[in-house]
C-alpha positions in Angstrom: 105.5 -0.9 -15.9 104.5 1.1 -12.9 106.6 0.5 -9.8 105.7 1.5 -6.3 107.6 2.6 -3.3 106.4 2.1 0.3 108.3 2.4 3.5 108.2 -0.5 5.8 108.3 -0.9 9.6 112.0 -2.0 9.3 113.2 1.6 8.9 115.5 2.5 11.7 114.4 5.7 13.4 116.1 8.2 15.7 115.0 11.3 17.6 116.0 14.2 15.3 118.2 15.8 18.0 120.1 12.6 18.4 121.4 12.9 14.8 122.0 16.6 14.8 118.6 17.8 13.4 117.2 20.8 15.1 113.5 21.5 15.2 114.1 24.7 13.2 115.7 22.7 10.4 112.8 20.3 10.3 110.4 23.1 10.2 112.3 24.7 7.3 112.2 21.3 5.5 108.4 21.1 5.9 108.0 24.7 4.7 110.2 24.0 1.6 108.2 20.9 0.8 104.9 22.9 1.1 106.2 25.7 -1.1 107.3 23.1 -3.7 103.9 21.4 -3.6 102.1 24.7 -4.0 104.3 25.8 -6.9 103.8 22.6 -8.8 100.2 21.9 -7.7 101.1 18.7 -5.9 98.3 17.6 -3.7 100.3 15.4 -1.2 103.7 14.2 -0.4 105.7 12.2 2.2 109.1 13.4 3.2 111.8 11.4 4.9 115.2 12.6 5.9 117.8 10.1 6.9 121.0 11.1 8.8 123.7 9.0 10.2 121.9 5.8 9.0 118.7 6.6 10.8 115.4 8.3 9.9 115.4 11.6 11.6 112.3 13.1 10.0 109.2 11.4 8.4 106.3 13.6 7.6 103.1 13.3 5.5 101.7 16.6 4.1 98.6 17.4 2.0 96.0 15.0 0.7 95.9 11.5 -0.7 92.5 12.0 -2.2 91.5 15.6 -3.1 87.8 14.8 -3.7 87.4 12.8 -0.5 89.7 15.2 1.4 91.7 12.2 2.7 94.9 13.3 4.4 98.2 11.9 3.2 99.5 9.0 5.2 103.1 8.1 5.9 102.4 4.5 4.6 101.1 5.8 1.3 102.1 3.8 -1.8 103.3 6.0 -4.7 103.4 5.1 -8.3 107.0 5.9 -9.3 107.2 4.6 -12.9 110.8 4.6 -14.1 112.0 6.7 -11.1 112.2 3.3 -9.4 115.2 2.4 -11.5 117.7 4.9 -10.0 116.3 4.3 -6.5 116.5 0.5 -6.9 119.9 0.5 -8.5 121.2 2.7 -5.7 119.9 0.2 -3.1 121.4 -2.7 -5.1 124.8 -0.9 -5.4 124.8 -0.3 -1.7 124.3 -4.0 -1.1 127.0 -4.9 -3.6 129.3 -2.4 -1.8 128.4 -4.0 1.5 129.3 -7.5 0.2 125.7 -8.8 0.5 125.5 -9.7 -3.2 127.6 -9.1 -6.3 126.8 -7.8 -9.7 128.1 -11.2 -10.9 125.8 -13.2 -8.5 123.5 -15.6 -10.5 119.9 -14.6 -9.8 118.8 -18.3 -9.5 121.2 -18.7 -6.6 119.0 -16.3 -4.6 115.7 -17.1 -6.3 115.7 -20.8 -6.9 112.3 -20.7 -8.7 113.5 -18.1 -11.2 113.8 -19.4 -14.8 114.2 -18.2 -18.3 113.5 -20.1 -21.6 117.0 -21.4 -21.8 118.2 -23.4 -18.8 121.9 -22.4 -19.4 121.0 -18.7 -19.4 118.8 -19.3 -16.2 121.9 -20.7 -14.4 124.2 -17.9 -15.6 122.2 -14.7 -15.7 123.4 -12.3 -13.0 122.1 -9.3 -11.2 124.3 -7.2 -13.4 123.0 -8.8 -16.6 119.5 -7.9 -15.6 120.3 -4.4 -14.5 122.2 -3.8 -17.8 119.3 -5.2 -19.9 121.5 -7.9 -21.5 119.8 -11.0 -20.2 118.2 -11.9 -23.6 114.7 -11.2 -22.5 112.7 -9.4 -25.2 111.9 -5.7 -25.0 109.5 -5.0 -22.1 109.0 -8.7 -21.3 106.1 -9.1 -19.0 104.7 -5.6 -19.2 101.6 -6.6 -21.1 100.8 -9.2 -18.5 101.0 -6.6 -15.8 98.6 -4.4 -17.9 96.2 -7.4 -17.9 96.3 -7.6 -14.1 98.9 -10.3 -13.5 100.7 -9.7 -10.2 104.5 -9.4 -9.9 105.1 -13.1 -9.0 102.9 -14.3 -11.8 104.8 -12.1 -14.4 108.2 -13.3 -13.1 107.0 -16.9 -13.3 106.0 -16.4 -16.9 109.3 -14.9 -18.0 110.4 -18.5 -18.7 107.9 -18.5 -21.6 109.5 -15.6 -23.5 111.9 -16.6 -26.3 115.3 -15.2 -25.6 117.6 -13.0 -27.7 121.3 -13.7 -27.6 122.6 -13.6 -24.0 124.9 -10.8 -23.1 125.0 -9.5 -26.7 121.5 -8.0 -27.1 120.3 -4.9 -25.3 116.5 -5.1 -24.6 114.9 -2.9 -21.9 113.0 -5.0 -19.4 111.2 -3.7 -16.3 110.7 -7.2 -15.0 114.3 -8.1 -15.5 115.2 -5.4 -13.0 112.4 -6.6 -10.8 113.9 -10.2 -10.8 117.3 -8.8 -10.0 116.0 -6.6 -7.1 114.1 -9.6 -5.7 117.3 -11.6 -5.7 119.0 -8.8 -3.7 116.0 -8.8 -1.3 116.3 -12.5 -0.9 120.1 -12.2 -0.1 119.2 -9.8 2.7 116.9 -12.4 4.4 
């Protein structure tokens, strides 16, 4: 399943000099990114540098659409594919460390509408179970629905229709299991 990453308006920003970033350093970052893009024939990129918990640098370079010559935008949505997994798990781990949620938090406690085929598993499946692919969901559960055009919420709602493998015994890779866990973490932040 293709995942996307987009920055939202909730990102805390700072003037670069307030977090120890000189204009020369920012210029070197932009030059490095441009050299990297040129060397790998990358047409566009968005770079963000965070320091001391604040965004000190946020820059769009290159083109979003080469044929139309559309400049890259800071609010571009990038298809990340499985690169979303280490990014997402890092965000979740930070929230676990901050005490916002635990690896042992039942997903349904944060997403009351979440359900799997077995009511007992629904009540007991945790963020950690979904991130470690031991929820019982079958391999790549929901991916074909996404390919057919179902949106994220529709796919998550249909996970309840998939027959489950043994809970916490069977490893089956599931993109939408991770999505459900990540949504539970997002709900815990609200």
